[in-house]
C-alpha positions as semicolon CSV with decimal commas, in nm:
position;residue;x (nm);y (nm);z (nm)
1;M;8,767;10,844;9,909
2;L;8,913;11,021;10,210
3;T;9,305;11,022;10,275
4;V;9,421;11,104;10,594
5;I;9,783;11,202;10,630
6;V;9,936;11,155;10,974
7;L;10,288;11,371;11,067
8;S;10,516;11,309;11,351
9;A;10,884;11,402;11,440
10;T;10,996;11,044;11,385
11;S;10,866;10,944;11,052
12;A;10,778;11,073;10,708
13;C;10,401;11,104;10,630
14;Q;10,176;10,774;10,616
15;R;9,862;10,724;10,447
16;S;9,567;10,538;10,520
17;R;9,318;10,450;10,191
18;G;8,953;10,470;10,251
19;S;8,942;10,528;10,598
20;A;8,784;10,809;10,784
21;D;8,983;10,664;11,101
22;A;9,267;10,884;11,167
23;T;9,447;10,590;11,350
24;A;9,407;10,368;11,056
25;V;9,789;10,399;10,938
26;T;10,037;10,143;10,849
27;P;10,189;9,991;11,182
28;V;10,547;10,114;11,253
29;I;10,784;9,921;11,504
30;E;10,994;10,167;11,700
31;R;11,133;9,932;11,940
32;V;11,166;9,549;12,020
33;A;11,249;9,404;12,374
34;P;11,445;9,197;12,457
35;N;11,692;9,246;12,152
36;P;11,901;9,024;12,168
37;L;11,618;8,760;12,280
38;L;11,747;8,473;12,480
39;M;11,620;8,119;12,403
40;H;11,651;7,847;12,667
41;A;11,550;7,498;12,554
42;G;11,213;7,404;12,706
43;A;11,113;7,756;12,775
44;P;10,923;8,019;12,550
45;A;11,025;8,366;12,564
46;E;10,835;8,700;12,541
47;L;10,885;8,993;12,306
48;E;10,742;9,330;12,361
49;I;10,683;9,517;12,038
50;T;10,632;9,890;12,076
51;G;10,523;10,130;11,797
52;R;10,218;10,288;11,642
53;G;9,948;10,214;11,412
54;F;9,885;9,835;11,576
55;A;9,526;9,727;11,524
56;L;9,341;9,652;11,869
57;D;9,283;9,304;11,827
58;S;9,382;9,172;11,488
59;N;9,759;9,218;11,457
60;T;9,971;8,942;11,256
61;V;10,326;8,921;11,378
62;S;10,584;8,720;11,200
63;L;10,936;8,670;11,366
64;G;11,148;8,450;11,071
65;P;10,928;8,149;11,003
66;H;10,711;8,176;11,334
67;R;10,388;8,373;11,251
68;V;10,075;8,435;11,503
69;D;9,746;8,591;11,384
70;G;9,496;8,771;11,588
71;L;9,737;8,939;11,859
72;R;9,585;9,222;12,059
73;S;9,753;9,533;12,104
74;T;9,735;9,753;12,439
75;L;9,836;10,113;12,534
76;N;9,591;10,247;12,246
77;G;9,742;10,038;11,983
78;T;10,127;10,105;12,091
79;R;10,248;9,763;12,231
80;V;10,211;9,413;12,121
81;R;10,341;9,120;12,320
82;L;10,441;8,800;12,124
83;T;10,507;8,472;12,285
84;V;10,807;8,311;12,085
85;P;10,788;7,910;12,122
86;E;11,079;7,709;12,236
87;R;11,089;7,565;11,912
88;M;11,046;7,699;11,540
89;P;10,764;7,568;11,324
90;G;10,819;7,238;11,168
91;A;10,764;7,132;10,816
92;G;10,664;6,833;10,651
93;G;10,588;6,626;10,967
94;M;10,926;6,635;11,100
95;A;10,982;6,746;11,468
96;P;11,020;7,132;11,499
97;P;11,373;7,222;11,551
98;L;11,505;7,467;11,836
99;W;11,597;7,840;11,739
100;V;11,918;7,882;11,568
101;S;12,119;8,168;11,706
102;G;12,098;8,423;11,432
103;T;11,902;8,729;11,327
104;Y;11,534;8,740;11,217
105;A;11,298;8,941;11,040
106;L;11,012;9,060;11,273
107;V;10,722;9,240;11,074
108;V;10,347;9,346;11,207
109;Q;10,090;9,345;10,960
110;T;9,719;9,484;11,004
111;R;9,455;9,534;10,747
112;H;9,577;9,893;10,703
113;G;9,929;9,753;10,588
114;R;10,273;9,567;10,677
115;S;10,556;9,730;10,875
116;D;10,914;9,744;10,782
117;S;11,105;9,476;10,905
118;V;11,327;9,497;11,247
119;L;11,601;9,277;11,272
120;V;11,601;9,075;11,611
121;S;11,875;8,864;11,723
122;I;11,801;8,551;11,900
123;E;12,069;8,371;12,112
124;E;11,988;7,986;12,163
125;R;12,130;7,880;12,530
126;R;12,086;7,494;12,579
């Protein structure tokens, strides 16, 4: 098994197990914009996640209860865009509710691991 250690000025070392690919590191979220995210009834909103270690085409992004699989990254695995729907996922056949203003955890997951969560504020405007 080959262990790759990547060092940077902004983080401690990260390891990838069993891969010779130097970019195969646990994803790291450095910035989320906009934050706060303004949600308007009837319209989705766009979040831009900037960081490193994102997969080229198989990122899973979770924002609170909202989860999207298979998102592509751009700029050599440093940016992912997430469309946040106007409503939160529904449960048990009930109509999905509008987002409630508050703070939600955002996480990016790849086959190499899961990022630390970053808090995103959502302000719901009607």
